[in-house]
C-alpha positions as CSV (number, residue, x, y, z in Angstrom):
1,X,4.4,6.9,-3.5
2,X,1.7,5.0,-4.1
3,X,-0.3,6.9,-6.7
4,X,-3.8,7.9,-6.7
5,X,-5.8,5.9,-8.8
6,X,-3.7,3.3,-7.0
7,X,-5.3,4.7,-3.8
8,X,-9.2,4.7,-5.0
9,X,-9.0,1.2,-7.2
10,X,-8.7,-0.5,-3.2
11,X,-11.6,1.9,-2.2
12,X,-13.2,-0.4,-5.2
13,X,-12.1,-3.2,-3.7
14,X,-13.6,-2.3,0.0
15,X,-16.4,-0.6,-1.3
16,X,-17.5,-4.2,-2.9
17,X,-16.0,-6.3,-0.1
18,X,-13.0,-8.0,-2.4
19,X,-10.3,-9.2,-0.3
20,X,-6.8,-8.1,-2.1
21,X,-4.9,-10.5,0.6
22,X,-6.0,-13.7,0.3
23,X,-4.3,-14.2,-2.9
24,X,-1.1,-16.3,-3.8
25,X,0.1,-13.7,-5.9
26,X,-0.2,-11.8,-2.6
27,X,1.8,-13.5,-0.2
28,X,5.0,-11.5,-0.3
29,X,3.0,-7.8,-0.5
30,X,4.3,-6.9,3.2
31,X,8.3,-7.9,2.8
32,X,7.9,-7.1,-1.0
33,X,6.5,-3.1,0.2
34,X,9.3,-3.0,2.7
35,X,12.5,-4.1,0.4
36,X,11.3,-3.3,-3.5
37,X,9.9,0.3,-2.8
38,X,10.3,2.7,-6.1
39,X,12.7,5.6,-5.6
40,X,12.0,8.7,-7.9
41,X,13.6,10.2,-10.7
42,X,13.7,13.3,-11.7
43,X,10.9,15.6,-10.8
44,X,7.7,14.3,-11.2
45,X,3.9,16.5,-10.7
46,X,0.3,14.6,-10.0
47,X,-2.9,16.4,-9.8
48,X,-6.0,14.4,-9.1
49,X,-9.3,14.6,-8.5
50,X,-12.5,12.5,-7.0
51,X,-14.9,14.5,-9.3
52,X,-17.8,12.4,-7.9
53,X,-18.6,9.3,-6.1
54,X,-17.9,7.4,-8.8
55,X,-15.5,9.3,-11.6
56,X,-11.9,10.2,-10.8
57,X,-9.1,11.7,-13.0
58,X,-5.4,11.9,-12.7
59,X,-2.6,13.7,-15.2
60,X,0.9,13.5,-14.5
61,X,3.7,15.4,-15.9
62,X,7.4,14.4,-15.5
63,X,11.0,15.2,-16.7
64,X,13.6,12.4,-17.1
65,X,16.2,13.4,-19.7
66,X,12.6,14.1,-21.7
67,X,9.1,15.8,-21.1
68,X,6.6,13.1,-20.5
69,X,3.5,12.6,-18.9
70,X,0.2,10.4,-18.6
71,X,-3.7,11.0,-18.1
72,X,-5.9,8.4,-16.2
73,X,-9.5,8.1,-16.0
74,X,-11.2,5.7,-13.9
75,X,-15.2,4.7,-13.4
76,X,-16.8,2.7,-11.1
77,X,-20.4,1.0,-10.4
78,X,-20.2,1.5,-6.7
79,X,-19.7,5.3,-4.9
80,X,-16.4,5.4,-3.4
81,X,-16.4,8.6,-1.8
82,X,-17.5,6.8,1.3
83,X,-14.4,4.6,1.7
84,X,-11.5,7.6,1.0
85,X,-10.7,11.0,1.6
86,X,-9.7,12.4,-2.1
87,X,-8.1,15.6,-0.2
88,X,-4.7,15.0,0.0
89,X,-4.8,18.2,2.7
90,X,-6.9,15.3,4.9
91,X,-5.8,11.8,3.9
92,X,-4.0,9.5,6.9
93,X,-0.8,9.4,5.8
94,X,-0.4,5.8,7.0
95,X,-3.2,5.2,4.7
96,X,-1.6,6.2,1.7
97,X,2.1,5.1,3.1
98,X,2.9,2.5,5.6
99,X,4.4,-0.2,3.9
100,X,3.5,-3.1,6.7
101,X,-0.2,-3.6,6.2
102,X,-1.7,-6.0,8.4
103,X,-3.9,-8.9,6.6
104,X,-7.8,-8.2,6.2
105,X,-9.6,-10.0,8.0
106,X,-11.6,-13.2,6.1
107,X,-15.0,-13.5,4.5
108,X,-15.7,-17.0,5.2
109,X,-18.2,-17.0,3.0
110,X,-21.5,-20.3,3.3
111,X,-23.4,-21.8,0.5
112,X,-26.2,-19.2,0.8
113,X,-24.3,-16.3,1.0
114,X,-22.7,-17.9,-2.5
115,X,-25.6,-17.7,-4.1
116,X,-26.8,-13.9,-3.6
117,X,-25.0,-10.6,-4.0
118,X,-24.3,-8.1,-1.7
119,X,-26.5,-6.2,-2.4
120,X,-29.2,-7.1,-4.9
121,X,-31.0,-3.9,-5.7
122,X,-27.6,-2.8,-7.4
123,X,-26.1,-4.3,-10.6
124,X,-23.0,-6.8,-10.4
125,X,-20.1,-4.2,-9.7
126,X,-17.6,-2.6,-12.3
127,X,-14.7,-0.8,-12.7
128,X,-13.2,0.8,-15.7
129,X,-9.8,2.4,-15.8
130,X,-7.6,3.5,-18.4
131,X,-4.3,5.3,-18.5
132,X,-2.3,7.5,-22.0
133,X,1.2,7.9,-21.7
134,X,2.6,10.4,-24.0
135,X,4.5,11.1,-26.1
136,X,5.4,7.2,-26.8
137,X,1.1,6.6,-26.9
138,X,1.1,3.7,-24.7
139,X,-2.3,2.8,-23.4
140,X,-3.0,1.0,-20.4
141,X,-6.7,-0.6,-19.6
142,X,-8.5,-2.6,-17.0
143,X,-11.6,-3.6,-16.3
144,X,-13.3,-4.9,-13.6
145,X,-16.9,-7.3,-13.0
146,X,-17.7,-8.5,-10.0
147,X,-20.1,-11.3,-10.7
148,X,-20.7,-12.7,-7.7
149,X,-19.8,-12.9,-3.9
150,X,-17.3,-15.4,-4.9
151,X,-16.1,-14.4,-8.5
152,X,-14.6,-11.6,-10.3
153,X,-13.2,-11.1,-13.5
154,X,-10.4,-8.5,-14.7
155,X,-9.1,-7.5,-17.8
156,X,-6.6,-5.7,-18.5
157,X,-4.5,-5.0,-21.9
158,X,-1.6,-2.8,-22.9
159,X,-0.8,-1.5,-26.4
160,X,2.8,-0.1,-27.1
161,X,4.6,-0.1,-30.5
162,X,7.8,-2.1,-28.2
163,X,5.4,-5.3,-27.7
164,X,5.1,-8.0,-29.7
165,X,2.3,-7.8,-32.2
166,X,1.5,-4.5,-30.6
167,X,0.2,-4.9,-27.8
168,X,-0.5,-7.7,-24.9
169,X,-3.9,-9.2,-23.1
170,X,-4.1,-10.8,-19.6
171,X,-7.4,-12.0,-18.3
172,X,-8.0,-13.0,-14.8
173,X,-11.0,-15.2,-13.1
174,X,-10.9,-15.2,-9.3
175,X,-12.8,-17.2,-6.9
176,X,-12.8,-16.7,-3.3
177,X,-14.9,-18.1,-0.7
178,X,-12.4,-16.8,2.1
179,X,-10.5,-20.3,3.3
180,X,-9.5,-20.9,0.0
181,X,-9.0,-18.8,-3.1
182,X,-8.0,-20.1,-6.9
183,X,-7.5,-17.8,-10.0
184,X,-7.2,-18.7,-13.3
185,X,-5.4,-16.2,-16.0
186,X,-4.2,-16.7,-20.0
187,X,-2.3,-14.3,-21.6
188,X,-1.8,-13.6,-25.2
189,X,2.1,-12.4,-24.6
190,X,3.6,-16.4,-25.5
191,X,-0.2,-17.9,-24.8
192,X,0.4,-18.3,-21.3
193,X,-2.0,-20.4,-19.6
194,X,-1.4,-20.7,-15.4
195,X,-3.2,-21.4,-12.4
196,X,-2.8,-20.4,-8.8
197,X,-4.5,-20.4,-5.1
198,X,-3.8,-20.2,-1.9
199,X,-5.8,-22.3,1.2
200,X,-5.9,-20.7,4.9
201,X,-5.7,-22.5,8.2
202,X,-5.4,-21.4,12.0
203,X,-6.5,-17.8,13.3
204,X,-10.0,-16.7,11.3
205,X,-9.9,-19.3,8.9
206,X,-11.4,-21.9,11.3
207,X,-12.6,-19.8,13.9
208,X,-13.7,-21.1,17.8
209,X,-16.1,-20.1,20.2
210,X,-13.1,-19.0,23.0
211,X,-11.0,-16.4,19.9
212,X,-12.6,-13.7,22.1
213,X,-12.3,-14.6,25.2
214,X,-8.4,-16.3,24.6
215,X,-5.9,-13.2,25.2
216,X,-3.1,-15.2,26.1
217,X,-3.4,-17.3,23.0
218,X,-4.0,-14.1,20.8
219,X,-0.6,-12.6,22.5
220,X,1.8,-15.9,21.3
221,X,0.8,-17.3,18.4
222,X,-2.6,-15.5,17.2
223,X,-2.1,-15.6,13.0
224,X,-3.5,-16.9,9.8
225,X,-1.2,-19.7,8.5
226,X,-2.0,-19.4,4.3
227,X,0.0,-21.8,1.8
228,X,-0.2,-22.1,-1.8
229,X,1.2,-22.4,-4.7
230,X,0.6,-21.5,-9.2
231,X,1.7,-23.7,-12.1
232,X,1.8,-21.8,-15.5
233,X,3.1,-23.0,-18.6
234,X,3.7,-21.1,-22.3
235,X,1.8,-22.5,-25.2
236,X,4.0,-20.4,-28.2
237,X,7.7,-21.0,-26.7
238,X,6.6,-24.6,-24.6
239,X,8.1,-23.8,-21.5
240,X,6.4,-23.7,-18.1
241,X,7.3,-23.4,-14.3
242,X,5.9,-23.4,-11.1
243,X,6.2,-22.5,-7.6
244,X,5.2,-23.2,-4.1
245,X,5.3,-20.9,-1.0
246,X,3.1,-20.4,2.7
247,X,3.2,-17.6,5.1
248,X,2.2,-17.2,8.8
249,X,1.0,-13.3,9.8
250,X,-0.6,-12.2,12.9
251,X,-4.0,-10.6,12.6
252,X,-5.3,-7.6,13.4
253,X,-6.7,-8.7,17.3
254,X,-3.6,-10.1,17.6
255,X,-2.2,-8.4,21.1
256,X,1.3,-9.3,20.3
257,X,4.0,-8.2,18.0
258,X,3.1,-8.0,14.1
259,X,4.7,-10.2,12.6
260,X,4.8,-11.8,8.2
261,X,7.2,-14.8,7.6
262,X,6.8,-16.3,4.2
263,X,8.9,-19.5,2.4
264,X,8.9,-19.3,-1.0
265,X,10.4,-22.0,-4.1
266,X,10.4,-22.5,-7.2
267,X,11.6,-26.5,-7.8
268,X,12.4,-26.0,-11.7
269,X,14.7,-22.8,-11.0
270,X,16.3,-23.9,-7.5
271,X,15.0,-20.8,-6.1
272,X,14.3,-20.3,-2.1
273,X,13.2,-17.5,-0.8
274,X,12.3,-16.4,3.0
275,X,11.4,-13.1,4.3
276,X,10.6,-11.6,7.4
277,X,8.8,-8.3,8.6
278,X,8.3,-7.3,11.5
279,X,6.5,-4.0,13.5
280,X,9.5,-3.5,15.8
281,X,8.0,-0.5,17.7
282,X,5.0,2.2,17.2
283,X,7.2,4.1,14.5
284,X,9.1,1.8,13.2
285,X,8.7,-1.5,10.7
286,X,11.6,-4.0,9.7
287,X,12.2,-6.4,7.1
288,X,14.2,-9.2,5.3
289,X,14.8,-10.9,2.9
290,X,17.3,-14.4,2.1
291,X,17.3,-16.0,-1.3
292,X,19.7,-18.9,-2.5
293,X,19.6,-20.8,-5.2
294,X,20.8,-24.9,-5.2
295,X,22.1,-24.8,-8.5
296,X,24.2,-22.2,-8.9
297,X,24.5,-22.2,-5.2
298,X,24.3,-18.2,-5.6
299,X,22.6,-16.1,-2.7
300,X,20.8,-12.7,-2.0
301,X,20.0,-10.7,0.5
302,X,18.3,-7.7,1.3
303,X,17.6,-5.4,4.5
304,X,14.7,-2.6,4.5
305,X,12.9,-0.7,7.2
306,X,10.5,2.1,7.8
307,X,10.5,4.9,10.3
308,X,7.5,7.1,11.1
309,X,8.0,10.8,12.0
310,X,5.4,12.0,14.5
311,X,4.7,16.5,13.9
312,X,6.4,18.9,15.8
313,X,4.3,20.4,18.2
314,X,4.4,23.7,19.7
315,X,4.7,24.4,23.9
316,X,1.2,24.7,25.1
317,X,0.1,27.2,28.1
318,X,0.5,24.4,30.7
319,X,3.7,23.9,29.1
320,X,5.0,27.4,29.2
321,X,2.9,28.6,32.5
322,X,4.6,32.1,32.2
323,X,2.3,33.4,29.3
324,X,-0.9,32.9,31.3
325,X,0.0,36.4,32.3
326,X,1.5,37.9,29.2
327,X,3.6,40.7,29.0
328,X,4.0,42.6,32.7
329,X,2.9,46.7,32.2
330,X,5.8,49.3,33.1
331,X,3.8,49.8,36.8
332,X,3.9,46.5,37.6
333,X,7.8,45.8,36.3
334,X,8.4,48.9,38.8
335,X,7.1,47.4,41.4
336,X,8.6,43.6,41.4
337,X,5.7,42.2,40.7
338,X,3.7,40.4,38.0
339,X,0.2,41.4,36.4
340,X,-2.4,39.5,37.3
341,X,-3.5,37.1,34.9
342,X,-4.9,37.5,31.4
343,X,-8.9,36.1,31.0
344,X,-8.2,33.3,28.5
345,X,-10.2,34.1,24.8
346,X,-13.0,31.6,24.0
347,X,-11.7,30.3,20.7
348,X,-13.0,30.7,18.1
349,X,-14.5,27.8,15.7
350,X,-12.1,27.7,13.0
351,X,-9.0,27.0,15.3
352,X,-11.1,24.3,17.4
353,X,-11.5,23.0,14.4
354,X,-7.8,23.3,13.3
355,X,-6.8,21.7,16.7
356,X,-9.0,18.6,16.7
357,X,-7.3,18.6,12.7
358,X,-3.4,18.8,14.7
359,X,-4.7,15.8,17.1
360,X,-5.7,13.9,14.4
361,X,-2.7,14.2,12.7
362,X,-0.4,11.2,13.7
363,X,2.5,11.5,11.8
364,X,4.1,14.1,9.6
365,X,6.1,12.0,7.4
366,X,8.0,8.2,7.0
367,X,11.9,7.4,5.9
368,X,12.0,3.9,4.0
369,X,15.7,2.4,3.5
370,X,16.6,-0.3,2.4
371,X,20.1,-1.9,1.3
372,X,20.7,-5.0,-0.6
373,X,24.0,-7.5,-1.1
374,X,25.4,-5.2,-4.1
375,X,25.5,-2.4,-1.5
376,X,22.8,-0.4,-3.5
377,X,21.1,1.8,-0.9
378,X,17.6,2.9,-1.8
379,X,16.2,6.3,0.5
380,X,13.1,7.4,0.6
381,X,11.3,10.8,2.4
382,X,7.7,10.6,2.1
383,X,5.3,13.3,3.7
384,X,3.0,16.6,3.2
385,X,3.6,20.0,3.0
386,X,0.5,21.7,3.6
387,X,-1.8,20.3,1.1
388,X,1.2,19.1,-1.1
389,X,2.4,15.3,-0.8
390,X,5.6,14.6,-1.7
391,X,8.7,11.7,-2.4
392,X,11.7,12.5,-1.7
393,X,14.3,10.4,-2.9
394,X,17.6,8.4,-4.1
395,X,18.9,5.3,-5.8
396,X,22.8,5.2,-4.0
397,X,25.6,2.3,-5.2
398,X,28.4,2.1,-2.9
399,X,30.7,0.3,-5.0
400,X,31.1,3.5,-7.1
401,X,32.1,6.0,-4.6
402,X,33.2,8.3,-7.8
403,X,29.8,8.6,-8.4
404,X,27.7,7.0,-5.9
405,X,23.8,9.1,-6.6
406,X,22.6,6.7,-9.2
407,X,19.0,8.1,-9.2
408,X,17.5,10.8,-7.9
409,X,13.9,12.7,-7.6
410,X,11.0,14.6,-6.7
411,X,7.5,13.7,-6.7
412,X,4.5,15.7,-5.6
413,X,1.0,15.0,-5.7
414,X,-2.1,17.0,-4.9
415,X,-6.1,15.7,-5.1
416,X,-9.2,17.2,-4.5
């Protein structure tokens, strides 16, 4: 299940107008979410809160053989309450759990907008996040600094005894003007240096005056092409790598079937991977991935799906017309007739709010499943019971029928 802190982290980017989709690292985000979701292990409880518009906390307690947990804190210089619903009983399940997410529209920035911040009355936006894992005393930290509409800096660090030199630091400099974006990265782990970028064309990357009226074109192929690559080199181990990739994905204004297709390759290692994800129906999304190595002739495949379930609704009075008469009186039974229809009482304000809330609740939960070439199955059921969000899942290995269930777990979250 998507953690509360990641939900708040995404709200920070939404509040500052930063597009996380416009990155080479997010090229396979949709197919990965459908095919590589994590199944819980053991029992894990999480209590979270957006204590103020700028500050969030989260406490987690788990049991996988031994009792462990974590404590997390997040601070944002921009208010986040407008962009998220922190209460777990009211948060929209699709916004929290849906794997297939349409691309965020691009913000094409011209020369004038690149020289001014979105709101010059406020200082540059910042985010600070820290997480302490217990009992192993592992520490994670993240700092995000927005310097301009197109430039953002990130610094993340991990401190743990099992890491070389006791920890590692990764720095990112991200530059995004909409039509293209690139990132420079440096890591203390192996002295890694890298550069990756992405270029968009078609769709909203090159809007035309007819985009708003040419509905037939949008029904057929209205989407965005994105192509890019990355190159990295380890200064300590004297090794490097390169990868290339391209993606076509329909845009939210597309009137046809939403889909995303991606092709990536690593020329040095000989790996080629192709993935395809589609919204097969209003309540169902499917994905598949094929991988092949031209040097070893090894291949791999995986298929996945998510199926949304609508809440069970009780029949209304219109569906049960006999209820408007209520229970027949003894005299009416003797005379073989019905009582007069009872007047319908005016609904109470609290009940009106409950009915309106029920109408807004479009789904009760989602079932996710995947299967790979090694006959390993992942099953995950996510939903909500009262004010609690839950995630129940298992990893199954069909090659070991004597003990097929490799993992089994339940996660419960509550946020306020």
